Each structure stands twice: as structure tokens, then as C-alpha cells.
N, C-alpha and C positions, 0 to 999 in steps of 0.2 A: 826520531830521524831530523835536525836540527836546519833549516833552510841557510846557507852560502849567502843569501840575498841581503842587503841592507835593507829592513822594511820601516816602513812607519805604518802603526797600524792605528785604525782609527777604530773606538766605539761606537756604534749607530746608535740614532734614538729615532723610533719608530709611531708612525698616527696609529690609531688602531682598527685602520684599515690593512696593516702592513707595508706602507708605503713610507719610504724615508721623508725626517725631519726637514726642516728648513735649515737647520743649525751642522748636519750632517752633511749635507750637501760645503755648507763652505767647510768643514773639517777636511773634507776630499779634497779639497780646494787647496788648503793650506800644508795636507798632506805629501800632493802633488809635487809644491813649490820643494817642498823640504828631500822628497826622493828623488829630484833633478839633481841637487848636490851633490846628496850620498853616492850617485851613480846606482839607485836600489828602486823598490816599488813600490807602489802604495797596497795595502791589503787593508780588508774591511770586515768589521766581525759585526754580525744580524744578527740576534738574539729576537724571539719574537713564539708565539703561538700559531700565527699564520701571517704568508708571507705573500705580499703581492707582487708589486712590479719592481720590489726592492733592489734584487739581485743586478736586475737589468739595469736598472736607474744608474745604478753605483760604478756598473761599468762604465758609465753613458757619461757621466762626469766625473771619470778620471781613474776611478780604481782599476787595479791590476786583477789583484784577488779579492772574491769575495768568501767569506767563513759561514755557513748559516751553521746555527745551532737552534734547532725547530724542539720544541715541547710548549703544552698548555701552562705551564708551573710557568714559562718563560712570559707568558700572554703579559702580567703585569710585572713590573719592575719591583724585585726582592733583590737584597742586596747580596745575600748567603748563594741565593739561585744564579745571580749574573755572575758570580766573584768563580762558581764552579765549572759553566759552562767556559767560560774564558781560558781557564787554566789550559785544555789541552792545545787550543788556539796556539797561546802565547810560546809552551813549550815547542808547537810543531816551527813554529815561525823564527823565533829568539828577535823580537823586535828592538831598534834599535830606540823610537820612541812610540808611546800610545798616549792617544789624543784623544778626548770628551769633551763634551760642551760642558761651559761653565754652568750647568742645569741643574733644578735639581738633583735630578739623576748623577750627572758628574760631580755635583759637589758630596754628593752621599758616598758611591762608587768608589771616586781615585784616591782617595786618602787611604780606603780597606784594601785596594788593589796595593796601592804603593806600600803599603805597611807588610802585604802578604808575598811582596816578591824583595822586600828589604831593601828599595832602592829611593830614590827619592824623586818628588811631588812638586813643582809647580805649579800652584794655582791662578786661575782670573788672568790669562796673557794674553795681551794684546798682539805679538808678534813671535814668532821661532823663526829661527835659522841652525842652519847644520854646517858648521866650521870646517870644513876640509881641511886646511893647516892642522887643526886640532884633534878635529875627529870627534868634538864635540858639539853640544848646542848650547846655544844662544836664547837665551828667555828673557822676553820684556813685558814688566807691569805693569801698571800702575801703583803708586805709594803713595802716602801721607794723603787722604782723601782724592785723589787724581790730581794732585797738585804736583806731582815729577812723575817721571819714568825711570824704572830700574831695571837694569838688565842681570839676569843669573846666570851663573855655568853651575854642573855638577858631572860630576866624574864616574857615578852611578848609572848603569845600563841594565832595565830599559831605565830611560828616565819619563814621567806620567807626570804630564800636562793638561789642563782646561783652560779653553779660550773662549772668551767672551764671543756672544754670537755678535753679529753683523758687522763686523771685523775683516772676515774675507770675503769675495765674492764670488758666488758659486761660480764654476766654468760652464761654457754655453756645452751643450751635452753633444756628443757626437755619437749616434745609433749604431754608426760602424764598425766603432772600436772592437777589439776583442778581448776578452777576459774570462779568467778562469776561476768556475764556479764550486766550492769543495763544501759537503757536506759532512760536519760534524757530528756523529754518534751522542745523544747524551741521554744517560738515562737517569732519568729522575723522580723521584716518589717525596711527594710532600711532606712526609714524615720525616726525611732528613733534617728539614730546615726548619730554624727556630722562630723563624718569621712566619704568617699565612698571610692570604688576601683575605679581607671579609668582604666588602661591599663599596664601591663607587659611587660618590657624592656628587653628582653635577652641579656648580654653582649656578643661581638663577643669573644669569650673567648673556645678554643678548646683544653685547656690544661688538663688537669688531674687535677681535685683541690689540694688542699696543704693538706687539713686537713685527704685524704683518700691516700697521695701519702708517700711511703717506703724510698724513697729517694728525697731531695729539695736540688737543686742550689738558693744557695741564692745572689744577686748581691748588693753592695754595691754603695756609691758615689765614692768609687774609681774604678768603671770601667770606668769614666772618660766622657762617653755619651751612647746614647742608641743603638748603635753598640753592643756596649759589651756583650749586653743579646743574641744577636746570637749563640755568643759562647756558652755561659751560657744553651742556647736553645738546642746545640749539642752536651752537655754534659747529659743533663738530658735527652734528647731520648735515649743517647746508655745505660743511667742505667736503665730505663723504671720509671724516675719520673720529677719530678715537678721544676717550676723556680718560685720562690720568691724575692723577692724584701725588702729594707729595706723602711723608709719615704719620706730622700732626692731623689732616682730614679722615686719614685712616684710623689712627687713632681713636679719635674723637668719637669712629663709627661715620661720618659724614660720606664714607667712598669707602668701596669693597677695599680690602686688603691685595687682591686680585689686583688692580692700578694702580699701586705703591710703584713709583718710580726712585731710582736714586742707589747709596751704598746700597741697603738693605734692601733693595724691591728690584725691578726689576732694569734691564738697560738697553735705551731704545736710541735709535739715530734714522727719526723720521726726513722727510722733505723739509716738513715745518713743524715746528716744536711753536707753541705760543704757551709761555706760564704767566697764569695770574694768580695776584695775589701771592708771588713768592717771595720771600725774601734774596733766595741766589747762594744757601747754603756753598757750600763743597761737598758737602755728604748728600745735598741732593744733584748737582751738578755732575757727578761722579757720572748717574745713570740719565743726563740727558746730552752729555758735553759735547759728542759728534755728531749732534742735530747737524744736517745742512744751511739751515733756516732757524734761530731762535729771536722771539720777539715775545717782548716784557710789557705786563698793563700790572703797572701799582701805584697806586696813592702817593707811594713816599719815594721821591725823588731822591733820595741819599740810598734807597735797598742798593746792596751787592749784585742784583738778578740785572741791571743794567749793563754792567762792568763785563758781562756775560753774554749779551744778547748783541744780535748786530742789529734789531730796530729797536725803541721804548718806544714808551705813550704810558705819558702821567698821567692819570686820573681817575676815577671811580670807575671798577670794573661795571658794574650795574648800567653805567650812563656808556662807557665804552662800548663793549660785546654788540650792545643792539644797535648801534651805528656800521659795527663788522659785517654782522650778520645780513642788514640791509643790504647792504653793498654788495659782497656777492651773490645778493637772491637779483642786485640789478644787473650785475656782470652777468647771469647767469640767462636771463631773460631775455638780453641782446642778441 
């Protein structure tokens, strides 16, 4: 049976406790806006081994229908298993668009799903609109290393789209909303799939995640060596924030790859972004350009980062940053 509703389908990501990941709340908000223009609804597919309050939260945050596919095999992301679980949901509701986050999972799953459906994929989008006059979608994504934004359309349906995090603000949850929760029967056997989960290795990283931090201090090649990050750590602690890095320090082993910000790393949009020893290349700025306030610290007055920053300090970071730290401590003591 195919749904007559025009539906935007969200492919959820969940935490290990079975709750919705922050990117999923953003996707629901995006889907909610699309569904209004389509005169349709928002559906969400939750594929997991255990589900906490995810279905109720999905409805409270704007989903109209929640499709649950539960299996021990879905406890850890595997592309072939997720594709199999999504198949009956897509067949049942025939969505106009399928939305995923531009995350590790989304980057891997979206192109596979688009190929299976013989449809179009527009990745890395910062906006998507449904145009009633043409009955098609208009997707916007950065191009040329974030130097420009380009619009794309496609006549193929369903349209598969991955969306950048921190682009949509989640809706205010309404616990009085009503929605439909539909359980999907998925009979899975691990022997069906080409991939298998071996073990989970947790990185020894006690810092706040970059995605959740309201203040980020990011170090570049200009730090000189790994010891410079200890100074940035002190500033991050004073601000209650996190430390990031550009690609060169990560390649040199000065910082963990999980801390990399930029075109080939993470995209962040904190309230405060302090760039220390960074040149300000377009590849790096692609990961932090949406920060509310950018402060640059660099001893080279000609560094491109100063053209990107709201505020700049020309000087040796080993002298500048300690002054920042002392001033923050003074303010906190008042």
C-alpha cells in the first residue's frame, strides 16, 4: 500500500541509549518546513536495537509518523542492514524527499540508498525548499570551498539529501502533539550481510565534543609544535569550551583527528571561535564560518584569517593567550 500523502522522510540517528541525536532534531525541523509547503507530513525512520524515548521525542519535536525498525543487528550502523530495514518503509510511504545528516553515517548511507532507488543525491546542503509551482525541490549547498552557494534541482523522486549540522534550529518540543507510531517487522540474520561489527574502540578523549561546545579554541600550524595545545587547553577550561585543530596539526600528530575542523573535518558553529596560529584558508573556514564571533590570534598581520574574523590580535599567541586566561579569571572572580 502506497501513501497518498506527500511525505518528507527523516532517517534518524540515535545515541547508544536509544535517544535522538541532535542532528535528527534539526532534520525534523527542516522536514517540518518542507511538509508545510507540500501540504504533507513528516515521517521518521528509527532503526535501532533499543529505543528509549526516541518515538515520543520525535513526535514532540514535529514528526507526524514514526516508523520503528528494531533488531539487535541495527544496534550498530551497517549500511547493508540499514538499507534492508529502510526498504519496506520507503515502499509503504513513497516519500518525496529523504533527509539525512551530513554525518559519517549519512555520507555512507545516502549514496547507497540513492543508487538503490535510482534517484538523485544532493549532499552537504545548507537549505532545501519545496516549490509548489514546479512540484520540485531546490537544494542549496556550498561550492568552491565555501566561497559560493549554488542551487540544485532534480526531477527524480524521491530526492535524497544530506544536510549540514547546526543549520536548522530544532523546534520547541510540544509534548501534547499527537502522532502515529508504526512498528516495522524486520527479520534479520547476521549471515545475510557482508559486513559485521567486530568491536567498538573508544578514543581516549575527555574533552567536550566540538559539536556541543559554545566556545572553541582552534590551533593551527602556527602553534609550532604539540606543546602549544596545552596553552589552548587552559583557555578552553577557562571558557568552558573545547579545543579544535586545523588539518596540519592533526596530520603532524599534535592533535587527535577527531578534533579536526574544516572541509575535511567537522563543521561547527559555536558562539565564540578563537583561531590561534591559523592562516584562514578557505578549506578551514568551511568548517567554522558560521560561528557567531570569530577572534583571530596570529603574529602575521597579513594572514587571511584577519579578513574572516570579527576581531583580531596580532602577536605571539604564547604571550597573548595567557592574558586572555588571566582576564577571564578576573571577570569570573568579580
